[in-house]
C-alpha positions as a LaTeX table, in Angstrom:
\begin{tabular}{lrrr}
\hline
Residue & $x$ (\AA) & $y$ (\AA) & $z$ (\AA) \\
\hline
Met1 & 53.21 & 94.13 & $-135.30$ \\
Ser2 & 52.84 & 97.78 & $-134.45$ \\
Gly3 & 52.30 & 101.14 & $-136.13$ \\
Ala4 & 51.82 & 100.95 & $-139.90$ \\
Glu5 & 52.67 & 97.27 & $-139.91$ \\
Ser6 & 49.55 & 96.48 & $-137.85$ \\
Gln7 & 47.43 & 97.63 & $-140.78$ \\
His8 & 48.30 & 94.44 & $-142.69$ \\
Asp9 & 47.31 & 90.83 & $-142.13$ \\
Val10 & 49.96 & 89.26 & $-144.39$ \\
Val11 & 53.32 & 90.36 & $-145.80$ \\
Val12 & 54.35 & 89.10 & $-149.23$ \\
Val13 & 57.98 & 89.54 & $-150.28$ \\
Gly14 & 58.52 & 89.63 & $-154.06$ \\
Gly15 & 56.46 & 91.11 & $-156.87$ \\
Gly16 & 56.95 & 88.40 & $-159.46$ \\
Leu17 & 54.30 & 86.01 & $-160.70$ \\
Ala18 & 54.06 & 84.02 & $-157.46$ \\
Gly19 & 54.10 & 87.07 & $-155.19$ \\
Cys20 & 51.52 & 88.98 & $-157.22$ \\
Glu21 & 49.23 & 85.98 & $-157.46$ \\
Ala22 & 49.50 & 85.27 & $-153.72$ \\
Ala23 & 48.88 & 88.91 & $-152.77$ \\
Tyr24 & 45.88 & 89.16 & $-155.09$ \\
Gln25 & 44.26 & 85.94 & $-153.88$ \\
Leu26 & 44.69 & 86.92 & $-150.23$ \\
Ala27 & 43.26 & 90.37 & $-150.88$ \\
Gln28 & 40.33 & 88.89 & $-152.74$ \\
Arg29 & 39.54 & 86.95 & $-149.56$ \\
Gly30 & 39.35 & 90.12 & $-147.47$ \\
Leu31 & 42.88 & 90.10 & $-146.08$ \\
Arg32 & 45.05 & 93.20 & $-146.02$ \\
Val33 & 48.36 & 92.59 & $-147.78$ \\
Arg34 & 51.64 & 94.45 & $-147.76$ \\
Leu35 & 53.57 & 93.48 & $-150.89$ \\
Val36 & 57.26 & 94.34 & $-150.66$ \\
Glu37 & 59.02 & 94.67 & $-154.02$ \\
Met38 & 62.60 & 95.91 & $-154.37$ \\
Lys39 & 62.13 & 97.52 & $-157.80$ \\
Pro40 & 62.75 & 100.28 & $-158.80$ \\
His41 & 65.47 & 100.66 & $-156.17$ \\
Lys42 & 67.18 & 97.43 & $-157.21$ \\
Arg43 & 66.80 & 94.83 & $-159.94$ \\
Thr44 & 68.15 & 91.33 & $-160.39$ \\
Pro45 & 70.62 & 90.94 & $-163.27$ \\
Ala46 & 67.85 & 89.33 & $-165.34$ \\
Gln47 & 65.38 & 92.19 & $-165.01$ \\
Thr48 & 65.09 & 95.21 & $-167.32$ \\
Ser49 & 61.75 & 96.72 & $-166.26$ \\
Asp50 & 60.42 & 98.28 & $-163.09$ \\
Arg51 & 57.01 & 96.64 & $-163.50$ \\
Met52 & 55.86 & 93.70 & $-161.44$ \\
Ala53 & 55.44 & 90.19 & $-162.88$ \\
Glu54 & 58.16 & 90.81 & $-165.46$ \\
Leu55 & 58.74 & 87.86 & $-167.79$ \\
Val56 & 62.50 & 87.74 & $-167.97$ \\
Cys57 & 62.93 & 84.91 & $-170.48$ \\
Ser58 & 60.45 & 83.78 & $-173.12$ \\
Asn59 & 57.05 & 85.38 & $-173.55$ \\
Ser60 & 55.49 & 81.92 & $-173.86$ \\
Met61 & 53.46 & 80.19 & $-171.17$ \\
Arg62 & 53.76 & 76.98 & $-173.19$ \\
Gly63 & 51.15 & 74.58 & $-174.55$ \\
Ala64 & 47.45 & 75.33 & $-174.37$ \\
Ala65 & 45.97 & 71.89 & $-175.13$ \\
Leu66 & 44.38 & 69.99 & $-172.27$ \\
Ser67 & 46.35 & 66.91 & $-173.30$ \\
Asn68 & 49.41 & 68.87 & $-172.11$ \\
Ala69 & 49.93 & 69.05 & $-168.32$ \\
Val70 & 50.73 & 72.76 & $-168.36$ \\
Gly71 & 47.71 & 73.36 & $-170.59$ \\
Leu72 & 45.56 & 71.68 & $-167.94$ \\
Leu73 & 47.19 & 73.74 & $-165.20$ \\
Lys74 & 46.36 & 76.96 & $-167.06$ \\
Glu75 & 42.73 & 75.94 & $-167.55$ \\
Glu76 & 42.40 & 75.08 & $-163.86$ \\
Leu77 & 43.85 & 78.47 & $-162.95$ \\
Arg78 & 41.34 & 80.21 & $-165.24$ \\
Arg79 & 38.48 & 78.42 & $-163.55$ \\
Val80 & 39.54 & 79.40 & $-160.04$ \\
Gly81 & 40.12 & 83.10 & $-160.76$ \\
Ser82 & 43.88 & 83.39 & $-161.24$ \\
Leu83 & 45.07 & 86.94 & $-161.82$ \\
Ala84 & 48.02 & 85.77 & $-163.92$ \\
Leu85 & 45.81 & 83.80 & $-166.32$ \\
Gln86 & 43.31 & 86.65 & $-166.53$ \\
Cys87 & 46.07 & 89.07 & $-167.55$ \\
Ala88 & 47.70 & 86.52 & $-169.88$ \\
Asp89 & 44.48 & 85.95 & $-171.76$ \\
Glu90 & 43.91 & 89.69 & $-172.04$ \\
Thr91 & 47.38 & 90.27 & $-173.51$ \\
Ser92 & 47.83 & 87.10 & $-175.56$ \\
Val93 & 49.51 & 87.12 & $-178.98$ \\
Pro94 & 49.29 & 84.49 & $-181.75$ \\
Ala95 & 51.49 & 81.49 & $-180.91$ \\
Gly96 & 49.99 & 78.46 & $-182.59$ \\
Gly97 & 49.14 & 75.86 & $-179.96$ \\
Ala98 & 50.74 & 77.80 & $-177.10$ \\
Leu99 & 49.69 & 80.70 & $-174.90$ \\
Ala100 & 52.11 & 83.57 & $-175.45$ \\
Val101 & 51.70 & 87.16 & $-174.28$ \\
Asp102 & 52.85 & 90.65 & $-175.10$ \\
Arg103 & 55.28 & 90.78 & $-172.20$ \\
Glu104 & 55.10 & 94.56 & $-171.75$ \\
Arg105 & 51.31 & 94.66 & $-171.74$ \\
Phe106 & 51.17 & 91.61 & $-169.46$ \\
Ala107 & 53.47 & 93.23 & $-166.86$ \\
Glu108 & 51.49 & 96.48 & $-167.14$ \\
Ala109 & 48.20 & 94.65 & $-166.56$ \\
Met110 & 49.53 & 92.73 & $-163.55$ \\
Thr111 & 51.06 & 95.86 & $-162.04$ \\
Arg112 & 47.88 & 97.85 & $-162.56$ \\
Glu113 & 45.69 & 95.22 & $-160.90$ \\
Ile114 & 48.00 & 94.92 & $-157.89$ \\
Glu115 & 48.45 & 98.66 & $-157.36$ \\
Ala116 & 44.72 & 99.36 & $-157.77$ \\
His117 & 43.53 & 96.71 & $-155.31$ \\
Pro118 & 42.11 & 98.43 & $-152.19$ \\
Arg119 & 43.51 & 95.77 & $-149.83$ \\
Ile120 & 47.05 & 95.68 & $-151.23$ \\
Thr121 & 49.75 & 98.19 & $-150.28$ \\
Val122 & 52.95 & 98.03 & $-152.31$ \\
Glu123 & 56.17 & 98.99 & $-150.55$ \\
His124 & 59.36 & 99.43 & $-152.61$ \\
Arg125 & 62.49 & 98.32 & $-150.77$ \\
Glu126 & 64.92 & 95.41 & $-150.67$ \\
Val127 & 64.36 & 92.75 & $-148.04$ \\
Thr128 & 67.72 & 91.42 & $-146.84$ \\
Glu129 & 66.56 & 89.04 & $-144.12$ \\
Ile130 & 63.43 & 87.07 & $-143.29$ \\
Pro131 & 60.95 & 89.61 & $-141.95$ \\
Ala132 & 59.90 & 89.35 & $-138.32$ \\
Glu133 & 56.23 & 89.79 & $-139.23$ \\
Arg134 & 54.01 & 86.72 & $-139.35$ \\
Pro135 & 52.56 & 85.41 & $-141.51$ \\
Val136 & 54.89 & 86.19 & $-144.37$ \\
Ile137 & 55.19 & 84.66 & $-147.84$ \\
Leu138 & 58.64 & 84.64 & $-149.41$ \\
Ala139 & 58.20 & 84.68 & $-153.21$ \\
Thr140 & 61.56 & 86.07 & $-154.23$ \\
Gly141 & 62.14 & 83.88 & $-157.24$ \\
Pro142 & 65.16 & 82.05 & $-158.65$ \\
Leu143 & 67.49 & 85.05 & $-158.24$ \\
Thr144 & 66.81 & 85.66 & $-154.55$ \\
Ser145 & 69.39 & 88.14 & $-153.24$ \\
Asp146 & 72.49 & 86.75 & $-151.59$ \\
Ala147 & 71.62 & 88.49 & $-148.29$ \\
Leu148 & 68.07 & 87.05 & $-148.08$ \\
Ala149 & 69.29 & 83.66 & $-149.23$ \\
Ala150 & 71.91 & 83.73 & $-146.44$ \\
Ser151 & 69.18 & 84.57 & $-143.92$ \\
Leu152 & 67.10 & 81.67 & $-145.19$ \\
Ala153 & 70.09 & 79.30 & $-145.14$ \\
Ala154 & 70.81 & 80.27 & $-141.53$ \\
Ala155 & 67.22 & 79.43 & $-140.60$ \\
Val156 & 66.89 & 76.09 & $-142.39$ \\
Gly157 & 70.49 & 74.92 & $-142.75$ \\
Ala158 & 72.72 & 75.70 & $-145.72$ \\
Glu159 & 72.56 & 72.08 & $-146.86$ \\
His160 & 68.88 & 72.57 & $-147.67$ \\
Leu161 & 69.43 & 75.52 & $-150.01$ \\
Ala162 & 70.74 & 75.28 & $-153.57$ \\
Tyr163 & 72.03 & 78.06 & $-155.75$ \\
Tyr164 & 72.17 & 76.22 & $-159.05$ \\
Asp165 & 69.59 & 73.94 & $-160.40$ \\
Ala166 & 70.73 & 70.90 & $-162.32$ \\
Ile167 & 67.79 & 69.22 & $-164.00$ \\
Ala168 & 67.85 & 65.94 & $-165.89$ \\
Pro169 & 65.22 & 65.13 & $-168.52$ \\
Ile170 & 62.12 & 63.07 & $-167.73$ \\
Val171 & 60.56 & 60.62 & $-170.17$ \\
Ser172 & 57.14 & 59.00 & $-170.23$ \\
Ala173 & 57.20 & 55.35 & $-169.15$ \\
Asp174 & 55.01 & 54.16 & $-171.97$ \\
Ser175 & 57.38 & 55.65 & $-174.57$ \\
Ile176 & 60.29 & 53.47 & $-173.41$ \\
Asp177 & 61.10 & 50.43 & $-175.54$ \\
Trp178 & 60.90 & 47.89 & $-172.72$ \\
Ser179 & 62.24 & 45.12 & $-174.95$ \\
Arg180 & 65.66 & 46.82 & $-174.91$ \\
Val181 & 66.00 & 47.59 & $-171.17$ \\
Trp182 & 65.72 & 45.84 & $-167.85$ \\
Lys183 & 65.09 & 46.66 & $-164.21$ \\
Gln184 & 67.87 & 46.16 & $-161.69$ \\
Ser185 & 69.69 & 48.15 & $-159.02$ \\
Arg186 & 73.45 & 47.86 & $-158.74$ \\
Tyr187 & 74.49 & 44.81 & $-156.75$ \\
Gly188 & 70.82 & 43.94 & $-156.29$ \\
Lys189 & 70.40 & 46.81 & $-153.85$ \\
Gly190 & 67.32 & 48.96 & $-154.33$ \\
Gly191 & 68.50 & 52.56 & $-154.78$ \\
Ala192 & 72.20 & 51.68 & $-154.44$ \\
Val193 & 72.90 & 54.23 & $-157.15$ \\
Arg194 & 73.58 & 57.55 & $-155.54$ \\
Gly195 & 71.65 & 60.68 & $-156.41$ \\
Asp196 & 72.48 & 62.72 & $-159.52$ \\
Arg197 & 74.89 & 65.04 & $-157.74$ \\
Ala198 & 76.40 & 62.44 & $-155.44$ \\
Ala199 & 77.00 & 60.09 & $-158.34$ \\
Gln200 & 79.28 & 62.65 & $-159.92$ \\
Arg201 & 81.34 & 63.85 & $-156.99$ \\
Glu202 & 84.20 & 61.62 & $-158.02$ \\
Gln203 & 84.35 & 63.23 & $-161.47$ \\
Thr204 & 86.84 & 65.97 & $-160.60$ \\
Ala205 & 89.46 & 64.64 & $-163.00$ \\
Gln206 & 90.02 & 61.89 & $-165.50$ \\
Pro207 & 88.74 & 58.80 & $-163.69$ \\
Glu208 & 90.73 & 55.65 & $-163.22$ \\
Pro209 & 89.20 & 52.18 & $-163.22$ \\
Ala210 & 88.01 & 51.28 & $-159.78$ \\
Ala211 & 86.70 & 48.16 & $-158.13$ \\
Pro212 & 82.96 & 48.01 & $-157.41$ \\
Pro213 & 82.45 & 50.30 & $-154.41$ \\
Glu214 & 81.95 & 48.55 & $-151.12$ \\
Asp215 & 82.32 & 51.55 & $-148.83$ \\
Ala216 & 79.85 & 52.42 & $-146.10$ \\
Ala217 & 78.67 & 55.59 & $-147.81$ \\
Glu218 & 77.54 & 53.59 & $-150.84$ \\
Arg219 & 75.70 & 51.17 & $-148.61$ \\
Arg220 & 74.01 & 53.92 & $-146.61$ \\
Asp221 & 72.38 & 55.14 & $-149.81$ \\
Asp222 & 70.42 & 51.90 & $-150.18$ \\
Thr223 & 66.63 & 52.26 & $-150.07$ \\
Glu224 & 63.71 & 49.92 & $-149.69$ \\
Ala225 & 62.77 & 50.20 & $-153.37$ \\
Gly226 & 63.81 & 46.63 & $-154.10$ \\
Asp227 & 65.85 & 45.28 & $-157.00$ \\
Glu228 & 63.70 & 47.08 & $-159.59$ \\
Ala229 & 64.42 & 50.61 & $-158.40$ \\
Tyr230 & 66.18 & 51.52 & $-161.67$ \\
Val231 & 65.70 & 50.84 & $-165.37$ \\
Asn232 & 68.93 & 50.17 & $-167.27$ \\
Cys233 & 69.58 & 51.17 & $-170.87$ \\
Pro234 & 72.65 & 49.17 & $-172.01$ \\
Phe235 & 75.32 & 50.38 & $-174.41$ \\
Asp236 & 77.89 & 48.35 & $-176.27$ \\
Glu237 & 81.27 & 49.97 & $-176.89$ \\
Ala238 & 80.40 & 51.47 & $-180.29$ \\
Gln239 & 77.08 & 52.87 & $-179.06$ \\
Tyr240 & 78.72 & 54.39 & $-176.01$ \\
Lys241 & 81.50 & 56.11 & $-177.97$ \\
Ala242 & 79.03 & 57.49 & $-180.52$ \\
Phe243 & 76.84 & 58.81 & $-177.69$ \\
Val244 & 79.81 & 60.53 & $-176.01$ \\
Gln245 & 80.88 & 62.11 & $-179.29$ \\
Ala246 & 77.33 & 63.41 & $-179.83$ \\
Leu247 & 77.27 & 64.95 & $-176.35$ \\
Val248 & 80.57 & 66.73 & $-176.91$ \\
Ala249 & 79.60 & 68.02 & $-180.39$ \\
Ser250 & 76.08 & 69.10 & $-179.45$ \\
Glu251 & 74.90 & 72.72 & $-179.44$ \\
Lys252 & 74.63 & 74.16 & $-175.94$ \\
Val253 & 72.67 & 77.01 & $-174.40$ \\
Glu254 & 75.13 & 79.76 & $-173.54$ \\
Ala255 & 75.18 & 80.90 & $-169.90$ \\
Arg256 & 73.80 & 84.36 & $-169.31$ \\
Ala257 & 75.99 & 86.94 & $-167.58$ \\
Phe258 & 74.39 & 86.42 & $-164.18$ \\
Glu259 & 74.78 & 82.65 & $-164.53$ \\
Glu260 & 78.52 & 82.83 & $-165.05$ \\
Val261 & 79.53 & 79.20 & $-165.13$ \\
Arg262 & 80.34 & 77.94 & $-161.63$ \\
Tyr263 & 79.35 & 74.31 & $-161.89$ \\
Phe264 & 79.60 & 72.26 & $-158.74$ \\
Glu265 & 81.61 & 69.11 & $-159.29$ \\
Gly266 & 78.61 & 67.21 & $-157.91$ \\
Cys267 & 76.17 & 68.52 & $-160.55$ \\
Leu268 & 78.11 & 68.79 & $-163.79$ \\
Pro269 & 76.25 & 68.84 & $-167.10$ \\
Cys270 & 76.65 & 65.50 & $-168.81$ \\
Glu271 & 78.34 & 67.12 & $-171.81$ \\
Val272 & 80.93 & 68.73 & $-169.55$ \\
Met273 & 81.78 & 65.30 & $-168.15$ \\
Ala274 & 81.90 & 63.85 & $-171.65$ \\
Ala275 & 84.36 & 66.55 & $-172.73$ \\
Arg276 & 86.75 & 65.58 & $-169.93$ \\
Gly277 & 87.51 & 62.29 & $-171.59$ \\
Glu278 & 85.85 & 59.48 & $-173.49$ \\
Gln279 & 85.62 & 57.20 & $-170.44$ \\
Thr280 & 84.55 & 59.79 & $-167.85$ \\
Leu281 & 80.85 & 58.96 & $-168.08$ \\
Ser282 & 81.52 & 55.21 & $-167.96$ \\
Phe283 & 83.14 & 55.71 & $-164.54$ \\
Gly284 & 80.41 & 58.15 & $-163.41$ \\
Pro285 & 76.66 & 58.01 & $-163.99$ \\
Met286 & 77.06 & 55.40 & $-166.77$ \\
Lys287 & 79.21 & 52.96 & $-164.83$ \\
Pro288 & 77.95 & 49.40 & $-165.44$ \\
Val289 & 79.42 & 47.78 & $-162.32$ \\
Gly290 & 77.01 & 45.65 & $-160.30$ \\
Leu291 & 74.67 & 45.14 & $-163.24$ \\
Thr292 & 74.01 & 42.12 & $-165.46$ \\
Asp293 & 71.98 & 42.31 & $-168.65$ \\
Pro294 & 69.61 & 39.30 & $-168.41$ \\
Arg295 & 69.53 & 38.96 & $-172.20$ \\
Thr296 & 73.29 & 38.35 & $-172.46$ \\
Gly297 & 74.21 & 37.25 & $-168.96$ \\
Arg298 & 77.06 & 39.79 & $-169.03$ \\
Arg299 & 77.82 & 43.24 & $-167.74$ \\
Pro300 & 77.22 & 45.85 & $-170.47$ \\
Tyr301 & 79.93 & 48.25 & $-171.58$ \\
Ala302 & 78.00 & 51.18 & $-170.06$ \\
Val303 & 74.45 & 51.94 & $-168.91$ \\
Leu304 & 72.24 & 54.96 & $-168.65$ \\
Gln305 & 69.92 & 54.47 & $-165.70$ \\
Leu306 & 66.33 & 55.71 & $-165.37$ \\
Arg307 & 64.71 & 56.32 & $-161.97$ \\
Pro308 & 60.93 & 56.50 & $-161.38$ \\
Glu309 & 59.58 & 60.02 & $-160.91$ \\
Asp310 & 56.35 & 58.95 & $-159.22$ \\
Glu311 & 55.02 & 56.07 & $-157.16$ \\
Ala312 & 53.06 & 54.70 & $-160.11$ \\
Ala313 & 56.21 & 54.81 & $-162.28$ \\
Thr314 & 54.48 & 56.65 & $-165.12$ \\
Ala315 & 57.63 & 58.70 & $-165.80$ \\
Tyr316 & 61.37 & 58.23 & $-165.45$ \\
Asn317 & 64.32 & 60.56 & $-164.81$ \\
Leu318 & 67.61 & 60.16 & $-166.72$ \\
Val319 & 69.88 & 59.78 & $-163.70$ \\
Gly320 & 72.88 & 62.09 & $-163.74$ \\
Phe321 & 72.06 & 63.64 & $-167.12$ \\
Gln322 & 71.46 & 67.29 & $-166.34$ \\
Thr323 & 72.43 & 69.23 & $-169.42$ \\
Arg324 & 72.83 & 72.59 & $-171.10$ \\
Met325 & 72.15 & 71.17 & $-174.56$ \\
Lys326 & 69.55 & 72.99 & $-176.60$ \\
Tyr327 & 66.18 & 71.27 & $-176.53$ \\
Ala328 & 66.36 & 70.05 & $-180.12$ \\
Glu329 & 69.81 & 68.61 & $-179.41$ \\
Gln330 & 68.51 & 66.84 & $-176.30$ \\
Leu331 & 65.86 & 65.12 & $-178.36$ \\
Arg332 & 68.45 & 64.10 & $-180.98$ \\
Val333 & 71.17 & 62.92 & $-178.59$ \\
Phe334 & 69.09 & 61.25 & $-175.90$ \\
Arg335 & 67.14 & 59.29 & $-178.49$ \\
Met336 & 70.48 & 57.60 & $-179.24$ \\
Val337 & 70.08 & 55.82 & $-175.88$ \\
Pro338 & 69.01 & 52.19 & $-176.36$ \\
Gly339 & 65.35 & 51.99 & $-175.41$ \\
Leu340 & 64.71 & 55.71 & $-175.77$ \\
Glu341 & 64.63 & 55.91 & $-179.56$ \\
Glu342 & 60.93 & 56.96 & $-179.49$ \\
Ala343 & 60.96 & 58.58 & $-176.06$ \\
Glu344 & 58.40 & 61.25 & $-175.18$ \\
Phe345 & 60.13 & 63.90 & $-173.09$ \\
Leu346 & 57.91 & 65.28 & $-170.32$ \\
Arg347 & 60.63 & 67.64 & $-169.14$ \\
Met348 & 63.84 & 68.76 & $-170.81$ \\
Gly349 & 67.11 & 69.04 & $-168.93$ \\
Ser350 & 68.77 & 72.29 & $-167.87$ \\
Val351 & 71.43 & 73.82 & $-165.63$ \\
His352 & 70.99 & 77.41 & $-164.49$ \\
Arg353 & 71.17 & 79.82 & $-161.58$ \\
Asn354 & 68.23 & 79.11 & $-159.30$ \\
Thr355 & 67.93 & 79.58 & $-155.55$ \\
Phe356 & 65.55 & 76.99 & $-154.12$ \\
Val357 & 64.99 & 74.98 & $-150.96$ \\
Asp358 & 64.69 & 71.25 & $-150.37$ \\
Ala359 & 60.90 & 71.51 & $-150.20$ \\
Pro360 & 60.10 & 67.89 & $-149.22$ \\
Ala361 & 62.40 & 68.17 & $-146.20$ \\
Leu362 & 61.45 & 71.72 & $-145.17$ \\
Leu363 & 57.87 & 72.55 & $-146.08$ \\
Gly364 & 54.68 & 71.50 & $-144.30$ \\
Pro365 & 51.28 & 70.95 & $-145.93$ \\
Ala366 & 50.56 & 74.71 & $-146.10$ \\
Met367 & 53.91 & 75.44 & $-147.85$ \\
Glu368 & 55.13 & 76.72 & $-144.50$ \\
Leu369 & 58.66 & 76.21 & $-143.18$ \\
Arg370 & 58.53 & 73.65 & $-140.41$ \\
Ala371 & 61.46 & 75.37 & $-138.72$ \\
Leu372 & 59.81 & 78.81 & $-138.90$ \\
Pro373 & 56.06 & 78.74 & $-138.35$ \\
Gly374 & 54.36 & 81.55 & $-140.18$ \\
Val375 & 56.98 & 81.72 & $-142.94$ \\
His376 & 55.61 & 80.38 & $-146.23$ \\
Leu377 & 57.39 & 79.92 & $-149.55$ \\
Ala378 & 55.85 & 80.33 & $-153.00$ \\
Gly379 & 57.11 & 80.22 & $-156.57$ \\
Gln380 & 60.50 & 79.10 & $-157.82$ \\
Ile381 & 62.20 & 79.37 & $-154.44$ \\
Ser382 & 60.07 & 76.39 & $-153.39$ \\
Gly383 & 61.21 & 74.32 & $-156.36$ \\
Val384 & 58.62 & 74.80 & $-159.10$ \\
Glu385 & 59.83 & 75.70 & $-162.55$ \\
Gly386 & 58.15 & 77.95 & $-165.11$ \\
Tyr387 & 55.88 & 80.97 & $-165.30$ \\
Val388 & 52.58 & 79.09 & $-164.96$ \\
Glu389 & 53.85 & 76.85 & $-162.18$ \\
Ser390 & 55.14 & 79.89 & $-160.25$ \\
Ala391 & 51.76 & 81.59 & $-160.46$ \\
Ala392 & 50.08 & 78.33 & $-159.47$ \\
Ala393 & 52.34 & 77.96 & $-156.43$ \\
Gly394 & 51.50 & 81.53 & $-155.38$ \\
Phe395 & 47.81 & 80.76 & $-155.79$ \\
Val396 & 47.91 & 77.53 & $-153.78$ \\
Cys397 & 50.04 & 79.07 & $-151.03$ \\
Ala398 & 47.59 & 81.95 & $-150.66$ \\
Ile399 & 44.53 & 79.69 & $-150.54$ \\
Leu400 & 46.08 & 77.46 & $-147.86$ \\
Leu401 & 47.23 & 80.48 & $-145.83$ \\
Ala402 & 43.77 & 82.06 & $-146.02$ \\
Gln403 & 42.29 & 78.80 & $-144.72$ \\
Gln404 & 44.74 & 78.85 & $-141.82$ \\
Leu405 & 43.92 & 82.46 & $-140.95$ \\
Arg406 & 40.19 & 81.61 & $-140.91$ \\
Asn407 & 40.99 & 78.68 & $-138.58$ \\
Glu408 & 39.58 & 76.27 & $-141.14$ \\
Pro409 & 40.90 & 72.76 & $-141.83$ \\
Leu410 & 43.34 & 72.80 & $-144.72$ \\
Arg411 & 41.64 & 71.91 & $-147.99$ \\
Pro412 & 44.36 & 71.60 & $-150.62$ \\
Pro413 & 43.40 & 71.05 & $-154.28$ \\
Pro414 & 42.88 & 67.33 & $-155.00$ \\
Pro415 & 45.89 & 65.28 & $-156.11$ \\
Thr416 & 43.96 & 64.38 & $-159.26$ \\
Thr417 & 44.35 & 68.01 & $-160.42$ \\
Ala418 & 47.32 & 69.91 & $-161.82$ \\
Leu419 & 47.03 & 72.39 & $-158.94$ \\
Gly420 & 47.26 & 69.45 & $-156.57$ \\
Gly421 & 50.23 & 68.24 & $-158.59$ \\
Ile422 & 52.13 & 71.38 & $-157.52$ \\
Leu423 & 51.86 & 70.18 & $-153.89$ \\
Thr424 & 52.64 & 66.60 & $-154.92$ \\
His425 & 55.93 & 67.76 & $-156.40$ \\
Leu426 & 56.81 & 69.90 & $-153.38$ \\
Gly427 & 56.19 & 66.95 & $-151.05$ \\
Arg428 & 57.69 & 64.12 & $-153.10$ \\
Lys429 & 60.95 & 63.00 & $-151.57$ \\
Gln430 & 63.76 & 62.34 & $-154.05$ \\
Pro431 & 67.40 & 61.28 & $-153.68$ \\
Thr432 & 68.19 & 64.82 & $-154.78$ \\
Tyr433 & 65.31 & 67.26 & $-154.89$ \\
Gln434 & 65.11 & 69.08 & $-158.21$ \\
Pro435 & 62.84 & 71.87 & $-159.45$ \\
Ser436 & 60.32 & 70.82 & $-162.05$ \\
Asn437 & 57.69 & 71.99 & $-164.45$ \\
Ile438 & 54.29 & 70.35 & $-164.04$ \\
Thr439 & 54.12 & 66.92 & $-165.68$ \\
Trp440 & 51.51 & 64.18 & $-165.82$ \\
Ala441 & 53.67 & 62.28 & $-163.33$ \\
His442 & 52.69 & 64.85 & $-160.69$ \\
Ile443 & 49.00 & 64.08 & $-161.12$ \\
Ala444 & 47.39 & 60.98 & $-159.60$ \\
Pro445 & 47.17 & 58.24 & $-162.23$ \\
Leu446 & 43.87 & 56.82 & $-163.42$ \\
Asp447 & 42.30 & 53.88 & $-161.63$ \\
Pro448 & 43.38 & 50.64 & $-163.36$ \\
Ala449 & 39.66 & 49.94 & $-163.78$ \\
Asn450 & 39.77 & 52.44 & $-166.66$ \\
Gly451 & 41.71 & 49.89 & $-168.65$ \\
Lys452 & 44.76 & 50.45 & $-170.80$ \\
Leu453 & 44.35 & 53.69 & $-172.73$ \\
Arg454 & 46.70 & 55.07 & $-175.32$ \\
Lys455 & 48.74 & 58.05 & $-174.16$ \\
Arg456 & 46.68 & 60.89 & $-175.62$ \\
Ala457 & 43.37 & 59.31 & $-174.64$ \\
Arg458 & 44.69 & 58.73 & $-171.11$ \\
Tyr459 & 45.76 & 62.36 & $-170.74$ \\
Glu460 & 42.41 & 63.56 & $-172.03$ \\
Val461 & 40.58 & 61.42 & $-169.46$ \\
Met462 & 42.90 & 62.65 & $-166.72$ \\
Ala463 & 42.24 & 66.25 & $-167.79$ \\
Glu464 & 38.47 & 65.74 & $-167.77$ \\
Arg465 & 38.70 & 64.25 & $-164.29$ \\
Ala466 & 40.95 & 67.09 & $-163.10$ \\
Leu467 & 38.60 & 69.81 & $-164.30$ \\
Arg468 & 35.65 & 68.07 & $-162.67$ \\
Asp469 & 37.55 & 67.67 & $-159.39$ \\
Val470 & 38.96 & 71.20 & $-159.31$ \\
Gly471 & 35.49 & 72.56 & $-159.94$ \\
Ala472 & 34.03 & 70.59 & $-157.03$ \\
Trp473 & 36.91 & 71.65 & $-154.77$ \\
Trp474 & 36.50 & 75.31 & $-155.70$ \\
Ala475 & 32.69 & 75.25 & $-155.30$ \\
Ala476 & 33.04 & 73.74 & $-151.81$ \\
Gly477 & 35.04 & 76.52 & $-150.57$ \\
\hline
\end{tabular}
């Protein structure tokens, strides 16, 4: 760098929650930061204010209890000096068991702290390509401009960048009625079911009955997960038809103007598929071919498959069931699935505009692009979901970068913590990488020596362990 640019140690692009948190943490560690924010010259379609850290959707940062994974994440951030949590606590409003803020006062507080910091310089302009300066943190959020997204796609490969995020719900393993389901992969092949998007590519029109697929592409998708890679929830004909009718009739979240519906055929909401015809799902993600219910010895009429979210199989993803249904409707409709009548939902489904990268394929241990050393990603562009998670990703990215710049060994937060769970999610390979809120499945499970604890007690023990471990990690360094 030369001229004015040489007066800065790190460039941060984006003044949202992740960018502000990253800039603040770097500056607190003695580094000079240039934070580039395009407002007030330009806003995304979701923004209405010129302040930084604008909350564009709800004013809620979700549950506060430590038995809630996001509640734990917030408490960890408090204990390690997060700017976002400091400002959130200062501007909180009554919200029952959640942390909610006065969004205007929150953005004012964040902006004031960033602009007043002696080691942060704010520059207002749009960044249309990856800056040449190194190191740089890209924290441009889910509505990253088309020009910058194109620059990123050129650097990492367009196949590693997504512009819409199709998220299926996740349920807790111990809330599944295991007497009603069984484990089996299609044709006895571990992972033979294709990923959520791939499984739907054939759903471009009313499907026609097809023989069990034997093509090479299907076989190449096999994994080493064994014959218990998937959990199968079987439907008889009446259950299936009632489920389809409920999907079609359910209340949906309307797309916002900047999310004008442009669904990819490979990531259709389940209710869109259901509306195409009563049998569409049974020839898509609910096809029963290659499966035998051990209780009947027969192939079921249809199945909804669940895939483990973590190595310990503490949580399961509803394969192919990304949805725009309202949350209350998701609870009602998905609890019609045999075996999920009492399901605890760790994450609800959604489909919305969201630019993000395939983090497990692209990012190294310091949240740095392997293809572009010195270029780090933070916030929703890396694949986290939610206000708190975005701030946490900015925090972790800054801490790891500061360690690099001091030529220290990387010391990430422990995997037993919610902060460590952010990195676990970014590094966990999936058939199709999807953004996610923090869940207990991202945090290392308890040692079996703890015995079998009921859900709430287990989460409380995990939270106690996490706070102890994050405190030791923080004190060491």
